[in-house]
Phi, psi and omega in degrees: 000331181296321179294320183293319181295318179297317178295321176299317176305315178302309185285319174298324176302315178295321183292313184288319182295324181289339173288323176295311181299318183296316178299311182293322177296315178301313176303319175302324181276000174094019179284142173270170187303325180291322179291325178288328176301314177301320179299312181296320179300329179303329180299337187250000185302308182287326178303329181295327182257340187256342191299317178291326175296315178297323180297319182291320178302317181298315176301324186273319189249354184096182191260329195294319181296314175296325177298314181295317180298315180296320176304317180297319176298316179298317178302314176299314178302326183284337176287333188297314182287345176280329177276318175235096181281071180232168178293322179295325175295327180294322177293318180293326177294314179302316181299310182298316184292318177300317175300311178302317182292335175295311180302313183293310195290314180293319180294317188288328176294318176297318182297316180295322183291326187254002184281120178081185176295156181297335177294344182259011182298312179301317178299316181300318181288332176289325175289320174302315179297323176296324175299318172295320178297322179301315179298323173295334183282317185269332180299310178295316179296323180295317182297315181297312181295318178299317178295314183296320190263326186236347180105168187293321181296326180292332174299317184292322181292322179295320180291325174296326177291326177293322180293320177304320179298316180295327176291322175305313183292319179292329177292329186273328184263083184285349179271001173279085185217144176263171180291147182253141180234153183297134181291330185299322179297315181292327185293341181275358178247158177249153178303321183297338177297326178294324180289346178281349179270111191298320183292321177293316176303316179290328178292321180294317181295311181302312180305316177299315183291323177296311177300325177296315176305313182293320179293319176294327176292313177301322183289312191266343175299317177303318182292316176296313178302320177299316184298335177260011171083026174280146176285164177302318184292327178290324182292315177304319178299320181293314179296323182295329174306314179294324174297320181294326183288335181293329176299312175307306189285329178288330167299325186269350188298320179305314178291321178298320183288324179291326183282313185249350183087153184300313185293325180294316179299308186300310182298317179300320183287322179287326173289326173294321178293321176306311179294327180290321181293329186303309182276356188304315181289004178254355187256130181242342178289129182296320174301316182295320175299315180299317180293319178296317176304319181293319176299316178299316179303315176308314183289309186289333179295345177281338191293305193295311179296328177288314174296324175300310178304314181294319182298314180293323181290333181271000181291133173299151180308136178073010182232023182299314177297323178293325175291319175304319177296314177308304183307317184287329172299310176305313179303318188283336173297316183289323182299329183278314185282318188294311182296330176287318178293320177296318178297313176300315178297319179296318180292321184275322187242347181110180186286322190305312184300328182296316177295318178299316175301320180294317178306318176302312179302318183288326173299316176303314180296326176300321178295311182291329182292339174299339182247018184302317177267000000 
């Protein structure tokens, strides 16, 4: 699992870092918030139609090959803005990176759930979540520093190199493979059957809302930071504080869930995030922004590993990859709609209403999470 987590750090770091680079590059090229919202939505365009397919592929053929294919697509997408520094290239890059990340993300979640004995599943998902946290921690600072010192294209080239490292690791570690299941068994079932399972349905909804809140935060902090005159590296540092906080809370999650239960921790965390989002657009001090970002990371860091664990545990036999794909499909619907709507809202009314709308989504997830089990 340590190797899986390390590969996830690299891929997630490239994914998150490229979003920071894309937002700042688009601003540099003169794009308004609505166009930037469309740009971020492109990361989820292919995921909307591919996630369930990738889940079935992972169930049938295992995880390593989809992960390698996804990494290759991400690397290709990262090279485009370096070669062609235009707004059109940013859109093409976002679409390719998003498509590649669907293949990697669904497959690695299926791999983590089935890797080793079932008694290790909670530990596996905690390790995978730490890998995602590591990506959030390293991606934004790398993007910020590369942009400040070498330019926007260099940031993309740096992330492409990191993606190549992950591909080499996947090529070398052939034992990183999930269990394979017969395709005929899955074919007799429909996706809607999964949504008829109440606990699974609620876990998918809450996971989508939490992911949307995280994406909006990563998307709008660069825009807000730029509007108050922060440098790219400072913006990256603010975002990295939230990522650092997820390490702390994810180490504490086993103790927290034993004491308060999964639904209690989820609900409290989402309501706390709601309260923290509300004052964010009024804070201009860098130390205060870093402190607030750290607290937001503590709250949002609970969502992914808990909902992922619940969803896997509620998966029908042989359909865990399909459930991972379903989660990602729901997430991508939100990823496409919300950034575009947020971009339009931001262009019309400013940054503050976007943070308040995010708070509303997180409050909704807090309500649903009380009934997750």
